[in-house]
C-alpha positions in Angstrom: -163.6 -63.1 -64.9 -164.2 -65.8 -67.4 -167.1 -65.9 -69.7 -170.1 -67.9 -68.4 -171.5 -70.9 -70.2 -174.9 -69.8 -68.9 -177.3 -67.3 -70.5 -178.6 -64.2 -68.5 -181.9 -66.0 -68.0 -180.2 -69.1 -66.6 -178.0 -67.0 -64.3 -181.2 -65.2 -63.1 -182.7 -68.5 -62.2 -179.6 -69.4 -60.2 -179.8 -66.1 -58.3 -183.5 -66.6 -57.6 -182.7 -69.9 -55.9 -180.3 -68.1 -53.6 -182.9 -65.5 -52.6 -185.7 -67.9 -51.8 -186.8 -68.1 -48.2 -184.4 -70.5 -46.5 -182.4 -70.9 -43.3 -178.9 -69.5 -43.1 -177.5 -73.0 -43.3 -179.4 -73.7 -46.5 -178.2 -70.4 -48.0 -174.6 -71.4 -47.2 -175.1 -74.7 -48.9 -176.3 -72.9 -52.0 -173.1 -70.7 -52.0 -170.9 -73.7 -51.5 -172.5 -75.4 -54.6 -172.3 -72.1 -56.6 -168.7 -71.3 -55.8 -167.1 -73.0 -58.8 -169.2 -71.1 -61.3 -169.8 -67.9 -59.3 -167.3 -65.7 -61.1 -168.5 -66.8 -64.5 -172.1 -66.2 -63.6 -171.7 -62.7 -62.1 -169.8 -61.7 -65.3 -173.0 -62.2 -67.2 -174.7 -59.8 -64.7 -172.0 -57.2 -65.4 -171.3 -57.2 -61.7 -169.6 -53.9 -60.9 -169.4 -54.1 -57.1 -165.8 -55.2 -56.7 -164.4 -52.4 -59.0 -166.7 -49.8 -57.5 -165.9 -50.8 -53.9 -162.2 -50.6 -54.6 -162.6 -47.2 -56.1 -164.5 -45.9 -53.0 -161.9 -47.4 -50.7 -159.0 -46.0 -52.7 -160.5 -42.5 -52.8 -160.7 -42.5 -49.0 -157.1 -43.8 -48.6 -154.7 -41.7 -50.7 -151.4 -42.7 -49.1 -149.7 -45.7 -47.6 -152.2 -48.1 -49.1 -149.8 -51.0 -49.0 -149.7 -50.8 -45.2 -153.5 -50.5 -44.7 -155.2 -53.7 -43.5 -158.6 -54.3 -45.3 -161.1 -56.6 -43.7 -163.1 -57.9 -46.7 -166.4 -59.0 -45.2 -168.4 -61.6 -47.3 -165.3 -61.8 -49.5 -166.7 -64.6 -51.7 -164.1 -65.7 -54.2 -161.9 -62.6 -53.7 -163.0 -60.3 -56.4 -162.8 -57.1 -54.3 -159.3 -58.0 -53.1 -158.2 -58.4 -56.8 -159.4 -54.9 -57.6 -157.9 -53.5 -54.4 -154.5 -55.0 -55.4 -154.6 -53.0 -58.6 -155.2 -49.9 -56.5 -152.0 -50.5 -54.4 -153.5 -52.3 -51.3 -151.6 -55.4 -50.2 -152.9 -56.5 -46.8 -156.2 -58.4 -46.8 -158.1 -60.4 -44.2 -161.2 -62.2 -45.7 -164.4 -63.3 -44.0 -167.1 -65.4 -45.6 -169.7 -67.9 -44.4 -169.1 -70.3 -47.3 -166.1 -72.6 -47.0 -166.1 -73.3 -50.7 -166.1 -69.6 -51.6 -163.1 -69.2 -49.3 -161.4 -72.1 -51.0 -161.7 -70.3 -54.3 -160.5 -67.0 -52.7 -157.5 -68.9 -51.3 -156.3 -69.9 -54.7 -155.8 -66.2 -55.6 -153.1 -66.0 -52.9 -154.0 -62.5 -51.9 -155.2 -62.9 -48.3 -152.9 -63.1 -45.3 -155.9 -64.5 -43.4 -159.2 -66.1 -44.3 -161.8 -67.1 -41.7 -165.3 -68.5 -41.9 -167.7 -66.1 -40.3 -171.3 -64.9 -40.7 -171.7 -61.2 -39.9 -174.6 -60.8 -37.5 -174.3 -64.3 -36.2 -170.7 -64.3 -35.0 -168.3 -61.6 -33.7 -165.7 -60.2 -36.1 -162.7 -62.4 -35.5 -159.9 -59.9 -36.3 -158.5 -58.0 -33.3 -156.5 -55.7 -35.6 -157.7 -52.3 -36.6 -158.2 -51.6 -40.3 -160.7 -50.7 -43.0 -163.9 -52.8 -43.1 -165.4 -53.1 -46.6 -168.8 -54.6 -47.4 -171.2 -54.5 -50.4 -174.7 -55.6 -51.0 -177.6 -55.3 -53.5 -180.5 -52.9 -53.0 -183.0 -54.8 -55.1 -186.4 -55.9 -53.7 -185.4 -59.5 -53.0 -182.4 -58.4 -50.9 -184.0 -55.7 -48.8 -184.4 -57.9 -45.7 -180.7 -58.9 -45.8 -179.7 -55.3 -46.4 -181.7 -54.2 -43.4 -180.2 -56.9 -41.2 -176.7 -55.9 -42.4 -177.2 -52.2 -41.6 -178.7 -53.2 -38.2 -175.5 -55.2 -37.4 -173.2 -52.4 -38.6 -175.2 -49.9 -36.4 -174.8 -52.3 -33.5 -171.0 -52.6 -34.0 -170.7 -48.8 -34.2 -172.7 -48.3 -31.0 -170.3 -50.7 -29.3 -167.4 -48.7 -30.4 -166.0 -51.5 -32.6 -166.2 -49.6 -35.9 -166.9 -46.1 -37.2 -168.5 -45.3 -40.6 -166.3 -43.6 -43.1 -168.8 -43.5 -46.0 -171.9 -45.3 -47.4 -172.4 -45.0 -51.2 -175.5 -45.9 -53.1 -174.7 -47.1 -56.7 -177.3 -47.1 -59.4 -175.8 -49.5 -61.9 -174.7 -52.3 -59.6 -175.4 -55.2 -61.9 -178.1 -56.4 -64.3 -181.4 -57.2 -62.6 -181.4 -60.7 -61.1 -185.0 -61.3 -62.2 -187.2 -59.9 -65.0 -189.6 -58.6 -62.4 -186.9 -56.1 -61.2 -186.3 -54.5 -64.6 -187.3 -50.9 -64.3 -188.4 -49.3 -67.6 -185.6 -49.2 -70.1 -182.9 -50.0 -67.5 -182.2 -53.6 -66.7 -179.8 -52.7 -63.8 -180.4 -52.9 -60.1 -178.8 -50.7 -57.5 -176.5 -51.6 -54.6 -174.6 -50.0 -51.7 -171.0 -49.9 -50.6 -170.2 -49.7 -46.8 -166.7 -48.5 -45.8 -166.0 -48.5 -42.0 -162.9 -48.1 -39.9 -162.5 -51.0 -37.6 -161.3 -50.1 -34.1 -158.4 -52.0 -32.6 -159.5 -54.2 -29.8 -157.5 -56.0 -27.0 -157.7 -59.8 -27.1 
Protein backbone atom coordinates (compact mmCIF):
# COMPACT_ATOMS: atom_id res chain seq x y z
CA UNK A 1 0.00 0.00 0.00
CA UNK A 2 1.22 3.47 -0.86
CA UNK A 3 2.10 5.98 1.83
CA UNK A 4 -0.74 8.33 2.70
CA UNK A 5 -0.60 12.07 2.30
CA UNK A 6 -2.73 12.36 5.45
CA UNK A 7 -1.64 12.24 9.06
CA UNK A 8 -3.01 9.73 11.58
CA UNK A 9 -5.30 12.42 13.01
CA UNK A 10 -6.64 13.28 9.57
CA UNK A 11 -7.29 9.63 8.80
CA UNK A 12 -9.07 9.23 12.13
CA UNK A 13 -11.34 12.13 11.18
CA UNK A 14 -12.15 10.41 7.90
CA UNK A 15 -12.99 7.13 9.69
CA UNK A 16 -15.16 8.96 12.23
CA UNK A 17 -17.24 10.29 9.34
CA UNK A 18 -17.84 6.72 8.13
CA UNK A 19 -19.03 5.61 11.57
CA UNK A 20 -21.49 8.42 12.13
CA UNK A 21 -25.17 7.47 12.28
CA UNK A 22 -26.39 7.39 8.70
CA UNK A 23 -28.46 5.31 6.33
CA UNK A 24 -26.87 2.39 4.43
CA UNK A 25 -27.13 4.46 1.24
CA UNK A 26 -25.24 7.36 2.85
CA UNK A 27 -22.54 4.97 4.11
CA UNK A 28 -22.09 3.58 0.60
CA UNK A 29 -21.74 7.12 -0.73
CA UNK A 30 -18.97 7.67 1.81
CA UNK A 31 -17.09 4.55 0.67
CA UNK A 32 -17.53 5.55 -2.95
CA UNK A 33 -15.87 8.89 -2.18
CA UNK A 34 -13.15 7.26 -0.07
CA UNK A 35 -12.22 4.51 -2.53
CA UNK A 36 -9.43 6.41 -4.29
CA UNK A 37 -7.53 7.12 -1.05
CA UNK A 38 -8.66 4.10 0.97
CA UNK A 39 -5.46 2.06 0.70
CA UNK A 40 -3.23 5.02 1.48
CA UNK A 41 -5.30 5.88 4.55
CA UNK A 42 -5.49 2.37 6.02
CA UNK A 43 -1.71 2.08 5.67
CA UNK A 44 -1.48 4.91 8.22
CA UNK A 45 -3.62 2.81 10.57
CA UNK A 46 -1.25 -0.17 10.10
CA UNK A 47 -4.26 -2.14 8.92
CA UNK A 48 -3.36 -5.81 9.51
CA UNK A 49 -6.68 -7.45 8.59
CA UNK A 50 -5.85 -8.56 5.01
CA UNK A 51 -2.59 -10.26 6.01
CA UNK A 52 -4.13 -11.87 9.09
CA UNK A 53 -7.23 -13.06 7.24
CA UNK A 54 -5.05 -14.66 4.57
CA UNK A 55 -2.97 -16.40 7.25
CA UNK A 56 -6.09 -17.80 8.94
CA UNK A 57 -7.51 -19.03 5.65
CA UNK A 58 -4.20 -20.54 4.58
CA UNK A 59 -3.82 -22.39 7.90
CA UNK A 60 -7.20 -24.02 7.35
CA UNK A 61 -6.48 -24.95 3.76
CA UNK A 62 -3.14 -26.70 3.47
CA UNK A 63 -3.46 -28.32 0.03
CA UNK A 64 -4.97 -27.51 -3.37
CA UNK A 65 -5.27 -23.82 -2.57
CA UNK A 66 -5.16 -22.88 -6.24
CA UNK A 67 -8.45 -24.75 -6.84
CA UNK A 68 -10.32 -23.41 -3.79
CA UNK A 69 -12.88 -20.70 -4.49
CA UNK A 70 -12.78 -17.83 -1.97
CA UNK A 71 -15.84 -15.60 -1.63
CA UNK A 72 -14.35 -12.32 -0.41
CA UNK A 73 -17.24 -10.53 1.31
CA UNK A 74 -16.91 -6.75 1.66
CA UNK A 75 -13.83 -7.08 -0.53
CA UNK A 76 -13.19 -3.33 -0.73
CA UNK A 77 -10.26 -2.61 -3.01
CA UNK A 78 -9.04 -6.23 -3.00
CA UNK A 79 -6.42 -6.20 -0.25
CA UNK A 80 -7.39 -9.63 1.10
CA UNK A 81 -7.22 -11.19 -2.37
CA UNK A 82 -3.74 -9.72 -2.82
CA UNK A 83 -2.57 -11.43 0.36
CA UNK A 84 -4.30 -14.69 -0.52
CA UNK A 85 -2.57 -14.71 -3.89
CA UNK A 86 0.77 -14.72 -2.05
CA UNK A 87 -0.45 -17.78 -0.14
CA UNK A 88 -1.22 -19.73 -3.29
CA UNK A 89 -4.96 -19.07 -3.76
CA UNK A 90 -6.07 -18.21 -7.28
CA UNK A 91 -9.89 -18.23 -7.45
CA UNK A 92 -11.67 -15.17 -6.05
CA UNK A 93 -15.23 -13.91 -6.18
CA UNK A 94 -15.62 -10.47 -4.58
CA UNK A 95 -18.69 -8.82 -3.09
CA UNK A 96 -18.97 -5.22 -1.93
CA UNK A 97 -21.67 -2.61 -1.56
CA UNK A 98 -19.55 0.20 -3.00
CA UNK A 99 -19.27 0.36 -6.78
CA UNK A 100 -16.17 2.58 -6.59
CA UNK A 101 -14.43 0.16 -4.22
CA UNK A 102 -15.15 -2.64 -6.68
CA UNK A 103 -13.75 -0.57 -9.53
CA UNK A 104 -10.50 -0.26 -7.58
CA UNK A 105 -10.53 -4.01 -6.90
CA UNK A 106 -11.10 -4.70 -10.60
CA UNK A 107 -7.86 -2.92 -11.52
CA UNK A 108 -5.92 -5.61 -9.61
CA UNK A 109 -7.19 -8.26 -12.07
CA UNK A 110 -7.43 -10.88 -9.34
CA UNK A 111 -11.17 -11.59 -9.27
CA UNK A 112 -12.94 -13.91 -11.66
CA UNK A 113 -16.19 -12.29 -10.55
CA UNK A 114 -17.14 -9.05 -8.77
CA UNK A 115 -20.71 -8.27 -7.75
CA UNK A 116 -22.30 -5.42 -5.85
CA UNK A 117 -24.02 -6.83 -2.77
CA UNK A 118 -24.71 -5.79 0.83
CA UNK A 119 -24.61 -8.75 3.21
CA UNK A 120 -27.77 -8.74 5.30
CA UNK A 121 -29.77 -6.80 2.75
CA UNK A 122 -29.37 -9.08 -0.27
CA UNK A 123 -28.78 -12.84 -0.65
CA UNK A 124 -25.28 -14.03 -1.48
CA UNK A 125 -25.25 -14.12 -5.29
CA UNK A 126 -22.76 -16.97 -5.81
CA UNK A 127 -24.30 -20.43 -6.25
CA UNK A 128 -20.89 -22.19 -6.07
CA UNK A 129 -19.59 -23.67 -2.88
CA UNK A 130 -16.35 -22.35 -1.49
CA UNK A 131 -14.72 -20.54 1.40
CA UNK A 132 -16.39 -17.40 2.70
CA UNK A 133 -14.08 -14.85 4.33
CA UNK A 134 -15.11 -11.72 6.23
CA UNK A 135 -13.37 -9.33 8.61
CA UNK A 136 -14.52 -6.47 10.80
CA UNK A 137 -13.39 -4.25 13.65
CA UNK A 138 -14.38 -4.86 17.26
CA UNK A 139 -14.03 -1.27 18.41
CA UNK A 140 -16.85 0.55 20.18
CA UNK A 141 -18.09 2.51 17.17
CA UNK A 142 -18.40 -0.70 15.11
CA UNK A 143 -20.16 -2.93 17.63
CA UNK A 144 -23.61 -2.49 16.11
CA UNK A 145 -22.38 -3.45 12.63
CA UNK A 146 -20.46 -6.40 14.11
CA UNK A 147 -23.61 -7.62 15.87
CA UNK A 148 -25.64 -7.29 12.66
CA UNK A 149 -22.97 -9.17 10.73
CA UNK A 150 -22.87 -12.02 13.24
CA UNK A 151 -26.68 -12.19 13.23
CA UNK A 152 -26.66 -12.53 9.44
CA UNK A 153 -23.97 -15.22 9.54
CA UNK A 154 -25.99 -17.13 12.13
CA UNK A 155 -29.07 -16.85 9.91
CA UNK A 156 -27.16 -18.17 6.89
CA UNK A 157 -25.87 -21.07 8.99
CA UNK A 158 -29.35 -21.91 10.29
CA UNK A 159 -30.58 -22.06 6.68
CA UNK A 160 -27.81 -24.49 5.81
CA UNK A 161 -26.17 -22.02 3.41
CA UNK A 162 -22.82 -21.96 5.20
CA UNK A 163 -20.97 -23.57 8.08
CA UNK A 164 -18.47 -21.92 10.44
CA UNK A 165 -14.89 -23.12 10.14
CA UNK A 166 -13.35 -20.67 12.60
CA UNK A 167 -13.77 -17.26 14.17
CA UNK A 168 -10.61 -15.56 15.41
CA UNK A 169 -10.34 -12.46 17.54
CA UNK A 170 -7.27 -10.35 16.84
CA UNK A 171 -5.92 -7.85 19.36
CA UNK A 172 -3.73 -5.69 17.11
CA UNK A 173 -6.12 -5.15 14.22
CA UNK A 174 -5.16 -1.59 13.39
CA UNK A 175 -4.44 1.67 15.14
CA UNK A 176 -7.40 3.16 17.00
CA UNK A 177 -9.72 5.05 14.70
CA UNK A 178 -10.32 7.72 17.34
CA UNK A 179 -8.37 9.06 20.32
CA UNK A 180 -11.26 8.00 22.58
CA UNK A 181 -10.56 4.34 21.78
CA UNK A 182 -6.90 4.37 22.76
CA UNK A 183 -6.53 1.96 25.68
CA UNK A 184 -3.68 2.76 28.08
CA UNK A 185 -0.34 2.47 26.32
CA UNK A 186 -1.78 0.61 23.34
CA UNK A 187 -3.23 2.64 20.50
CA UNK A 188 -4.53 -0.44 18.66
CA UNK A 189 -8.09 -1.71 18.41
CA UNK A 190 -9.15 -5.33 18.04
CA UNK A 191 -10.94 -7.08 15.20
CA UNK A 192 -12.35 -10.42 14.19
CA UNK A 193 -11.93 -12.78 11.23
CA UNK A 194 -14.79 -15.03 10.15
CA UNK A 195 -14.08 -18.05 7.97
CA UNK A 196 -17.04 -20.12 6.75
CA UNK A 197 -17.60 -22.87 4.23
CA UNK A 198 -20.29 -21.86 1.79
CA UNK A 199 -22.55 -24.72 0.79
CA UNK A 200 -23.25 -25.30 -2.89
CA UNK A 201 -26.81 -24.41 -3.85
CA UNK A 202 -28.87 -25.28 -6.90
CA UNK A 203 -29.94 -22.29 -9.00
